[in-house]
N, C-alpha and C positions, 0 to 999 in steps of 0.2 A: 099747634097748641097741645100741651100734654093733657090727656084725659084724666078724669078723677081717679079711676081705678089704678092708673099707672103711677099717680102721685102716692096713693096709699101703698102700693106695692113697694115703691122706693123707700118710703118711711119705714115700713116693716123690714125691708132688706137691711137698712142701716141699723135698725134696732137689733137685728140678729147678729150683724157683724160686730157691733160694739159690746155684745154680751148681755144686753138687756133681756134677750130671750136666748139662753145658751142651748147648745145641742142637747136634745133629750127633754127639753122643757115643752110645756104646752102654751100655745098662744091663747089670749083671752077669747071668750066665746064670740060667736058672730054678732049676737045682740049687743054685747059690750063694745066691740070695735065699731059697729055700725053707729051706735050712739055717740061714741067718742069722735068719730070723723064726720058725723052728720050726713050719712049716706044710707041708701037702702041696702038690704042684704044682698041683692043682686049685684050691685056695684062692688061690694066687699068680696063676693065670691069670684068676680072677675080678677080682683087683685090676688086672691088665694090661688087661682088658676095659674097666674103668671109665676108665682113663687114655687108652685108645685112643678111647673115645667122646667124650672131652673134647678130642681133638686134640693131646694132649701127646706121645704116642709112636706109632710105627708099627712094623710088622713085615712080614717076608717069609719065605717058606719056608726053613728051615734057617739063619736068621740071628738074632742077638740083637735085642731091641727097641731102636729108635733114637729118641732124643729129637728131636721135631719142633718143639716150641714151649715157652715157659716160662709162657704164659698160657692157662688153661683156656678152651675155647670151649663153646658150647651147641649140640648137635645138635637140629634141629627134630624128630628122631625121639623126643626126650625132651622132654615139655612142661614148661617152667619159666616162672615169672613173671619180669617184668623185674627185680624185687628179688632173686629167687633167683639169676638169672644174674649180676647185678652183684656180689653178695656172693661168689659162687663165684670171681669174677675179682679179688677184693681191692678192689673199688670200694665206695663208700658210696652207696646209693640213697636217693632222696627223692621226694616228690611233693606236689602241692597241687591241690585242686579249684578251678578258676576259675569254674565255673558248672554248674548242673544244673537240669533242668526235666522235668516229666512231659509226655508228648505222646502222640499217636495214631500207631501204626505206619503208615509208608508201605507201598506195595506191595513195594518192594525190601527194607525192613526186615522185613516180615512173612515174606517168602520165606526170608530168612536165619535168622530166629528161629523158624520153623515156627508162625507166628501167622496171624491173619486181619487184613487191613488194617483199621485203626481200633482194634485192641486197644491196651491201655495199654503204654507203654514208658517208660524213663527215659533221657534224654540227659545225659551227663556230659562236660565238657571238663576235662582234667587235664594239667598239665605235670609231666614226670618229670625228675629231675636225677641226675647222676652227680658225686659229690664236690662237690656244691653248685652245679654249673653246669647250665643247662638242656640237655637232650639229646633230648627227645622230647615231642611234643604228641599226646595221645590224645583222639580223639573217639569215645566209646564209647556204644553203645546197649544197654541191659540189658532183657531180657524182663521183663514186668510182674510175674511171680511172684517175682522176686528183687529188685525195685526197693526195697522197704521195707528190706531188709537192707543194701543198698548205701547208702541214705540215712542209716542209723544209724552208719555208719563216720565217723571224724573226717576232716576235709578234708585233713589232712596224713598220712593213712594210708600207711605205707611199702609194704605189699603188700596190695592188695585181694584177690588170689587167696587168700593165706594167711588173711587175716582172715575172708573169707566161709566158708572151710573150718572155721576154729576156732570162729566165733561163730554161724554159721547152718547148718553142716553141708552146705554146698554144695561139692561136689568137682568141679573142672574137670580132665578127664582126656584130652580130645581137642581138637586144634586144626587148622584149615586156614588156610594163609597164602598170600597173593598179593602179590608184590613188584613195584613199578614206581617210576618217578621222577615227581615233580610239582614245579611251581614254588610257592614260598612265597607264600601269600596275606597279607592284612593282619594277620590274627590270628596266623598262623604267624610272621611277621616280628617282631611285637611280643614274643611270648612266648619265642621261641627266639633272639632277638637276632641276626637275620640280615636282610639286605636283602630287600625285597619282590621276588619273582621269582627269588630264589636257589634252586638245585636242592636238593630234599629227597628222601630215600629214604622211600617210603611202603610200609607193610605193612598190608594189609587182612586181618583175621583174624576167624574165628568160632570160639568155644570152646564145647564141650558137656560135659555130665556123662557118667559112665560108661555110662549107658543111652541116650546120644545126644540128650538134651534140650538145646537151645541155651540158653546162659546170656547170652552177649554177642556182639555183633559190633562191630568197631572199625576205625577209620581212624587208624593210628599214623604220625606223620611225624617222622623222625629227622634231626637235623643231620648233615651229611656228615662232620664231624670227631668224632662221638660214638661210632659203632660201625662195624664192617666186617662185611659178610656174605660168607662164604667157602664155596665148594663144593670139597670134597676128594673126588677120584675114586679108585676102586679097582675091582678086578674083582669085589669082593664087594658094594659099595654105593656110592651117590653121595649122602652126607648133606649137607644144607645146614646150615651152622653160623653162629652169630652170635658175633663176637669184638670186643673193644675194640681200637682202633687203637694202634699203637706211639707 
């Protein structure tokens, strides 16, 4: 059941998207919105917190909330899958497994997945799409204990994260990300429709369960025109967020 602050956040999100509250404008005061929605200021502040975490609004002491963007972004403080992020931004996610194979963990893979070198792992190469266009090439290594569940998923599974949770009870709750730039190799160029040597944004990530057990480690390579990573600074926090380009 959707909670009241989530409903209010969605209503405000839609109002921002349709131009009722354009970028640079101020939202009505807390008292006005609380009265309009028939809720307490505490509930309204929860809704504001959701919109602030998405990068849609900002605030400063003694002033009304200001609209910063019409497109929700994802803070890496909140772990979401590629599909969840895409849908939140009004995009249509897709994916296709290009190849998979069982292998023995290398020393580097074993260190990342808390395994012993030589333990069983599953390598998966997957292209991810946004609105039907290739956006990201994932080279993911899954720990052996989850390999069979991954292999049972259809090759065009939209969200591996959600499917593993729903069908195998595997919850991914923590992630570590490292960002850098790399040149597109032969496989990258072919699958992402870019020239060989073109710059790609790489995110190396490791994801774990709530109790800290590693599920996967991945080398994700994004086309430069598919997403934008933004750092928004404030005196309270410096979240790194992922957004779709204009």
